[in-house]
Every structure is written in C-alpha cells, then in structure tokens.
C-alpha positions, 0 to 999 in steps of 0.5 A: 201153967197159967190159967186159960184165958176165958173166951171174950164175948163177940160184939153184936153183929149188925149191918156194916156201917156205910162210909159217908160219901159227902164229896160224891152225894152232895152237890158242892165241893166237899173236903175229904181226908185224902185231900188233906193228907200228903202223898198220892191222892186216891182215884176220883169217883167214876163220874158224878151222881144225879142230880150233881151231874145234871148241874155240872152239865148245866154249868158246862153248857152255859160256859160253852154257849157264852164262849162260842156265841161271843166269838160269832156275834162280834163279827156281825156287829163290827160295822155297827161298832166301827160307826158308833166308835168313830173308827175305820172298818180296818181298825175295828177288826181288833175287836175280833183279833184281840179276843182270838189272840188272847185265847190262842196264847193262854189255852195251854198255860191255863190247861197246865194250871188245871192239871196243877190246881184242879180243873174246877178252879180254872173253869170257875175263875174263867167264868168270873173273868169272862163275865166281868170282862163282858161287863167292861165290853158293854161299858166301853166308850172307845176302840182301845178300851173295847179291845183291852176288855176283849183281851180279858174276855179272851183270857176268860174264854180260854179258861172255860175252853181249856178245861171244858173237855177235861171236866166232862171226863170227871162229870160222866162215868167212863162208859159215857164219856163219848155221850158227854162230849156229844152233848158238848158238840151239840151245844157248841153247834147250836150256839155257832148256828144261832150266833149270827141270828142272835146278833141280828135280833139283838141289834134290831132292838138295842145298841151293840153294847147289849151283845156283851151285856147279855153275858153278865146275867148268864155268867152270874148264874154259871158262876154260882152253879159252877161253885156248887156242882163241878167235881173236885179233880186230882192235882198234880202238885207240880210248880207252874212253869212260867218260862214255858208259859211265856215261850208258848204264848210267844211262839203260838201268838206269833205263828198265828199272826204269821199265818194270818199275814200270809192270807192277808198279803202282808210284806213277805219279809215281815211274814218270814221274820215272824215265822222264823221267830215263832219256829225258833222260840217253839224249838226252844220250848220243845227242847225245854219240855222234853226234860220235864215230867209234866210239860206245859206243852204236852210233848209227852202226850204226843208220844202216844200214837193215838193222841198224836194221830187224833190231834193231827186229824183235828187240825186237818179237819178243822182247816177244811171246815174253816175253809168252807165256812169262810168261803161259802158266804162269798160263793152264795152272795158274790157268785150266786147273787143270793141275799144275806138272809137267804145266805144265813139260812143256807149256812144253817143246815151244816151246824144243825145236823152236827147238833142233831147227830152229836149225841148219837155219834157220842154213843157210837164213840163209846163202842166202836173204833175212832179210826173208822167213825172219824175216817168215814165221817171225813170222807163224807165231808170231803164228798159234800165239799166237792159237791158244793164246789161243783154246784151248777151255775143257777142252783136252787135252795134245795140243791145247796141245802142237801149238800150242806146236810152231807157236810154236816153229817160227815163233820158230825161223825168226825167231831165227837169220836175224835174229841173222845180219842184225844181226851181218853188216850191221855192219862187221867192226871194229864187230862188238862193238857189233853183238853188244852191241846184239843182246843189249840188244835181246833183253833190252829186249824180254823186259823189256818183255814181262814188264812188259806181262804184269803190266799186262794182268793188273792191268787184266783179272785174270780173263782176263789170260793170254788177252788177253796171248796175243792182244796178243802175237800182234798184236805178232808180226804187227807184227814180221813187218811190220818184217821184211818191210821189209828186202826193200827193203834187199837 
C-alpha cells in the first residue's frame, strides 16, 4: 500500500480578479478575443457605459441633423440655384430628385451591409461619403455636377439613416430603447422645423453653396466622434447578395418614379409600364429572398406579425403626414392669402410639439403597449387633420395654431412607440434589416403622400388643399385601425 499523499497547501485567498472590460469601458473600438475566434460571437453588452454613451448619442445626433436638414434646405434654395446655374426651374428639381432617388435605392442594401459588416462601419463611411459629397456640392459649377454630387450625398445619407435606429439599440440599455428613439425623434423634428428658417438665414448673408459647405465642419466632427464612440455590433458573416441589391434598387426606384409620375400627370402608358416593371422585378426579388437565411429585403421579418403591422402603420401614417405637410402651404398662401413668413411660422407648431413630447412618449413606449399608444395618437392626428380641413373662411393665427398643435400631439404619440416596435420586434442580429425597413417605410409613405397631393390638386384645383387634408384624416384613421390590431399580438 502506497504512502498517503500529503495534503497540498491551498493558495492564499483574495478578492476575485476582475476581468478587463476594455471594449465597454473605453470610448473607442477595442479588439476582443471573441471577435478573433471563429464561431458564434457572444451577446454584446447591454448598452454603452457613460461617457461613451453620451458620445455615441452625439454622433447619431450630428448625422441625423445633417441628413434631415439637407433634405429641407435644398427645397428652399431651388429658385436661387436655378438662377445662378442658368437653368430652368423644372430642371432644377433634379437637385432634390437625385438626392431622394439615391436614398431610396440604397437604404435596404446598406442596411444589409450593416448586418454583415457591422452597423458602426456603415454609419462611419456614410458620414465620410456625405461630408465629401457636401464639399463637392459646394464646389459645383453646373447643374449636372451638382446633381451627381447630390447622388453621392444621398448615398451617404442612406448610410446614416439605414443603421441609425440599429445603433440606438446597442447604444442604450434594453430598458431605455424607447427613450433613445424618442431623443432621435426630437432631433429629427427640430432639424425638420429649423430647415427652412436655417436656409433662409444662410441665403440672406451668403450664396447657395454655403448651404452645403456648412455640412463639412459638422461632418468632420461627427466622423471623428463616430470612430471613437460608436459600439461594435455583431456581424452575420453572410455574403452580400449583389443580385438582390440590384433588383431592390430597380424595383424601389422605378416604383417611386411611377408613383411620382401619377401625381405629376405623366403619360398614363408610361406610368403603367413603370409600375408593371417595378412589380415584376419586385416579385422576382421576393421569390429569391424567400429562400435565403438573411435576406436583403427583410421578408423573414415580415413574417413577424408585430413587425409587419408596425411597418404598415408607418407607411399609412407618413402618407397622411406628407399629405398635410405638402398641402398646408398651398392652403395658407393660395386659399387664405397668408404671406410666406406667416406660413412658415404656422407650420412650426407641429414639429415643435413632436420634438417636445418625443422623449416622454419614448419612456411610455418602454412601459405600455404600442398598439394603444400609436393607435390613440393616430386618432388624434386624424382629428387634427379634419379640423384643419374644416377651417373657417377667415381664420386667425390662433385658429390654425391650436389645430397644428393637435396634429403634432397625435403624430408624436404615434412616431416613437411605432419605431420602437419595428426595431425591437426583430431579432438583434437582424436589427440592420429592421432599421432599413423603418427608413424605407417612412420614405415610401412620404413619397406616396406627395404624389396623392398632386393627384388631388389635379382633380380638384379649387379646393384641393381642403380635400387633401380630409383624405389624410381618413388615411390616419386607417393607420389607427392597423395599429390597434397589434393588441392581439401582445
């Protein structure tokens, strides 16, 4: 029998050694062992710590402000640009169309790239492209060069907007996602409201190129902060689907062009041809995407009832909002005889109320069902639009302002909870697809609304603005009905 083994002395006990958390604690992208190893990556941390979260919020705010402002200020500057570049007003519309078309066709492909390579990378390069394209816009000397620069600026803006909400999901803790989206809505609303005023102020002291040049220093600051503060996010590792990206660009671009053509009275056979082509390519795209695990067009997410209903609600609500925002200036100026300055002031209460209440509705969205919050908000929006459509023949400023406040209150209760539902109803690894779909739904709704305004104005030129507002109220009520259906998906 062997001798017993003497007991080994125990090592001295001490406090457990804390694992370093460099990727979380430091305000910059930090390499991790998990990122270098093959296989599934671990669940990312629940939000960023302070102060990295604050810097992340700042870069999201800067990017969103530039993208929203740039869409608003270009419209105001079109007459000045047309005169300075020696082109017709009709041709100058390409300054706006080139930007919108580039955003439309690239939103979903860039969201897919965010899933594959990380949302931070897509956002960073979106900022770089947007900033460089803004410089090119400021240096443009003709309409073609300006239109081409605006195309690249649209691609940069799409890089910012396609993954904006996806990054919010990783910047904030899960319990505060609604609050983060509420801050986003506040920033977007303030930028939207300030756009025309900012453009007028710049044009009063400088030439139109400065409308674009002002983005360069802002973009440079945003790029530097983004490279240090934005969180690393999981990557799907799948291959980018180039054929699907091409088909998505063709179908969405041609469909938007067809809808716009309906509103602007283009030849019927040409509009029908465009619509058939868009639907045909779209059908091929959907058939292709149904067989893919991580589709570029998020048909997999549309199988989630809450996601599908939230996207449908968004399209309808933004259609109603766009119908109001496009038709109201015609009502105020052409029908009621108000001046441009007074019209601009009376358009302000709506986005201002959205900006004020968005953080509050974001907190509510973290606690209460989206179907109730958004549904109730859309009913209030419908009431406000109906009241605007029934304005007396000679209303005072207060008569208009309180109706606009009601519209803003209703839209504010819809917007943030609905955005939260779109983002959080998708799996975390598909957040990019959800974010891209959210932006695409907003853009599609706004484009459809603008086309419907042109169509109604063409059919009823004398009271088109009033009829448009009534139609918008009906569409908002339909959106409220779709929103309430989500109560069955709790």
